[in-house]
N, C-alpha and C positions, 0 to 999 in steps of 0.2 A: 883389613878384610873386606871393607867397602869397594877398595880400588879393585881387589881380585874379583869380586861379584860383578863390578861394572865391566871389567875387561871379559870376563866369562861370557857374560850376556851380549856384548859386542861381538865376541868372536863367533858365539853360536848363530846370532842372527845373520852375521855376514856370510859365514861360511854355509849356513843352512839355505840361504837364498842362491848363492852361487852353485852350491852342489846339486840342490833341488832333488832330495833323496827319492822322491817318488815319481819324478819326471821322466826317468828312463824305463819305467816298467812296461809301457806298450812295446818299446823297441826290443827290450829283453825278451817279452813274450812271443814276439814274431821270430826273431833270431834263433830262438830255441824251440820253435815249432817242430813237433815230430821227434824230439829227444826225450828220453825216459827222465824220471824225476831225479834220479841219482845224478846224472849228467848235468841236468839244468842247475841242480843245486851246486855242483862243483864249479860250473861256470860263474855263478853268483859270487860264490866264496873266492875265487880266484880273481875276479874283477875288483872286488871290494879291497881285497889285500893289496893288489897292484896299485890301485887308487891310493890306499893308505900309505904305502912306502913313497910313492911319487910325491904325494903331498908333503910328508915328513921331510922327504931329502930337499925339496925346493924350499920349504920353510927355512931350513937350517943352512942351505948352502945355494939358495937361488941367486942372490946378487953376485956371488963368486962365480957361478955357472955362466951367468949372462955375460959378465966381463970378460971371462975366460974365452968364450967363443965369439964374442962381439955381436950378440944377438939382443933383442929387445922384447919386451912384453907385447908390443904392437906387432912385431913379426910373429910372436906365438898365436895372437889372436887371429892373424890372417890365415895361417896354417889351420888352425882350429875351425875357422869359418869356412875354408875349402873343404875339409873332411866332412863337417856337418852338411855342406851343400850336396856333396855327393851322396851321404847317406839319405838325406832328406828327398832328394830327387827320385831316388830308388823306392823309397817308402811310398811316396806319391803315386808310383806306378804299380803299387801293391807287390813290390818285390825288393830284394835286398842286394847290396852289393856282394856280401860275401854269403854264398850258398854252398853247401857241401858238394863237392864233386864225387863222382863214383870211385875214383882212386885215392881218395882222401879218406882216412879213418875218422871215426866219430871223436875219438880223442884228440887228434890234430886240430879238427874243426873247432871243437870246444875251447882248446887252448888258444887258437888264433882269435875268436871272437871275443873272449873273455878280456884280451889285452886292447885289442882294437876292433871294433870303435866303443865297446861298453866301459872299459877303465879309462881309455884316453879317446876321445876328449869329452865323453859323455858324463861320467862320473867326475874325472879330474880334469876339467877344461881350463883354459887360459885365465878365466875369471877367478876360479877356485885358487889355482896356483899364485896369482897376482895376490889375492887376499891373505894366503897363508904367508906369503914373504912380508907383506906389509905389517901383519899382526906380529909377525915373530920380530920385526924391527922394533915394533912398539912396545914389545914385552921388556919391562925394566929389570925384571928380577927372575931368579929362577923358578919362584912360585908361580909367576905369570906364563913362563914358558910351559911349565907342568899343566896349568890350566888350559892353554892353547893345544896341547897335545891331547888332553882328555876330551876336549871339544871335539876335535877332528875324529877321535876314535868313537864317540857318542853318535856323531851324525852319520858316520860310515856303517856304525852298527844298526841304526835306523835303515839305512840303505839296504843292508844285507836282509834284515827282516822284510822290508817291503818286496824285495825281489824273490825272496822263497815263497812268501806268501802271494805271489802274483798269479799263481796257477788257479786259484779259486776265482779269480777275476776273469780269466781266460775261459773257464767253464761256463761261467754266468753269461758272458757275452755270446759264445758260440762262433761258428766259422764266419757267418756273415758279419757279425758284430766285430769281430777282430780285423776284417778286411776294411771295414768303415773306419775303424780305430787307427788302423795303420795309416791309411791315407791322410786322416786328419792330423795325425802327429807328424806325418812327412811334411805337410805344409807348415806346421808350428816349427819343425827343426829347420826348414829352409829359411824361415823368417829369422830365427836366432843366428842362422849361419851369416845371413845379410847383416845383421846388427853387429856381429863379430868382425865381419870384413870392413864395415864402416868405421867401427871403432878403432880397428888397427891402422886403416888407411888414412883416417882423418889428420892424426898428428904428422904422419909421413909426409902427406902432401901439403901441409901447412909449413913444414920445414923446408921443403923443396921450393914453395912459391913464396917463402918468406912472409907468410901471413901470421900476424900476431893473434 
């Protein structure tokens, strides 16, 4: 029993840190600006469910998928860093990469941003995927696997409630406050992107240059 509790606490703290349930709230607020409450909630639900499916799939089959396609976690980090960098730069300019076009329906726009960049890589990024794979490999029994699944569901439930409740934060900040927050979060997202890129490139360069 103690082993299960310790594993559960380890899984919760590790995944909570990597997923950062409240961290994408400012991005979600700005990307859903101008949409009605029902559409905003639908985006939040779809993004969280997509992230949940991806995390569970990678937890159970991550090592097999990586070996099958000959990819590495470092490559995943680099791609995630590039996506973050693009999103962060546009946020810094108080605009976003994905904006609704006149020819595009609200439904198409909502489905698009719910998957990228909200579900991937903001909720379910390279760090979260890596941690999920490692924790699944460390799970020594079916009970531990059940604990891991429960922890993932719990954290993403917190994420969902955070996104749904984000509208009250937006009203409190006002238009100017949201623009300031958008630029600030853009800077932070770009810093995270650089960290992802460095973390992904470092082992690859070490291997190329034969540095121990």
